[in-house]
C-alpha positions as a Markdown table, in Angstrom:
| # | Residue | x | y | z |
|---|---|---|---|---|
| 1 | Met | -84.7 | -220.8 | -3.0 |
| 2 | Phe | -88.5 | -220.3 | -3.4 |
| 3 | Gly | -90.8 | -222.6 | -1.5 |
| 4 | Lys | -94.3 | -223.6 | -2.6 |
| 5 | Arg | -97.0 | -221.5 | -1.1 |
| 6 | Arg | -99.1 | -223.1 | 1.5 |
| 7 | Glu | -102.8 | -223.2 | 0.7 |
| 8 | Glu | -103.8 | -221.0 | 3.6 |
| 9 | Asp | -101.3 | -218.3 | 2.4 |
| 10 | Glu | -102.9 | -218.3 | -1.1 |
| 11 | Ile | -104.2 | -214.9 | -2.2 |
| 12 | Leu | -107.7 | -215.4 | -3.4 |
| 13 | Arg | -109.0 | -213.5 | -6.4 |
| 14 | Cys | -112.4 | -212.9 | -7.9 |
| 15 | Ser | -112.7 | -215.1 | -11.0 |
| 16 | Phe | -114.4 | -212.3 | -12.9 |
| 17 | Cys | -112.6 | -209.1 | -12.2 |
| 18 | Ser | -109.3 | -210.5 | -10.6 |
| 19 | Lys | -109.4 | -208.3 | -7.6 |
| 20 | Thr | -107.9 | -209.8 | -4.5 |
| 21 | Gln | -109.7 | -210.6 | -1.3 |
| 22 | Asp | -108.0 | -207.6 | 0.3 |
| 23 | Gln | -109.4 | -205.3 | -2.4 |
| 24 | Val | -113.1 | -206.2 | -1.9 |
| 25 | Asp | -115.5 | -206.4 | 1.0 |
| 26 | Thr | -116.7 | -210.0 | 0.3 |
| 27 | Leu | -115.4 | -212.9 | -1.7 |
| 28 | Ile | -117.9 | -215.7 | -2.3 |
| 29 | Ser | -116.8 | -219.2 | -3.2 |
| 30 | Asn | -118.6 | -222.0 | -4.9 |
| 31 | Pro | -119.4 | -225.1 | -2.8 |
| 32 | Ala | -116.4 | -226.7 | -1.1 |
| 33 | Asp | -117.1 | -230.1 | -2.4 |
| 34 | Leu | -116.1 | -229.1 | -5.9 |
| 35 | Ser | -112.4 | -229.6 | -6.7 |
| 36 | Ser | -111.7 | -226.3 | -8.3 |
| 37 | His | -112.9 | -223.1 | -6.6 |
| 38 | Val | -114.5 | -220.2 | -8.4 |
| 39 | Tyr | -114.9 | -216.9 | -6.5 |
| 40 | Ile | -117.0 | -213.8 | -7.1 |
| 41 | Cys | -116.7 | -210.6 | -5.2 |
| 42 | Asn | -119.5 | -208.3 | -3.9 |
| 43 | Glu | -118.7 | -205.8 | -6.6 |
| 44 | Cys | -119.2 | -208.3 | -9.4 |
| 45 | Val | -122.4 | -209.5 | -7.8 |
| 46 | Asp | -123.7 | -205.9 | -7.9 |
| 47 | Val | -122.9 | -205.6 | -11.6 |
| 48 | Cys | -124.7 | -208.9 | -12.2 |
| 49 | Asn | -127.8 | -207.7 | -10.3 |
| 50 | Thr | -127.8 | -204.5 | -12.3 |
| 51 | Val | -127.6 | -206.4 | -15.6 |
| 52 | Leu | -130.5 | -208.7 | -14.4 |
| 53 | Glu | -132.6 | -205.7 | -13.4 |
| 54 | Glu | -132.1 | -204.0 | -16.8 |
| 55 | Tyr | -132.9 | -207.3 | -18.5 |
| 56 | Lys | -136.2 | -207.6 | -16.6 |
| 57 | Lys | -137.1 | -204.0 | -17.4 |
| 58 | Ala | -136.5 | -204.6 | -21.1 |
| 59 | Glu | -138.4 | -207.9 | -21.0 |
| 60 | Ser | -141.3 | -206.2 | -19.3 |
| 61 | Ala | -141.3 | -203.3 | -21.8 |
| 62 | Ser | -141.3 | -205.8 | -24.7 |
| 63 | Ala | -144.2 | -207.7 | -23.1 |
| 64 | Leu | -146.2 | -204.5 | -22.6 |
| 65 | Gln | -145.5 | -203.4 | -26.1 |
| 66 | Ala | -146.6 | -206.8 | -27.6 |
| 67 | Tyr | -149.7 | -206.7 | -25.4 |
| 68 | Ala | -150.6 | -203.2 | -26.6 |
| 69 | Ser | -150.2 | -204.1 | -30.3 |
């Protein structure tokens, strides 16, 4: 017979890439006062930071090009 898993035995996963807490260095949760938890791992945070940096570079290049015109 299979028993229900206790919450402290639950395997936490990144909500973006689905890697488990044992597969990443850090797993960050949203605030505890919310009923459903969302997690993001350090690797997905790195990807987000890269995307934001590229967006800022493209935005700056567009602004410079518009200013030069």
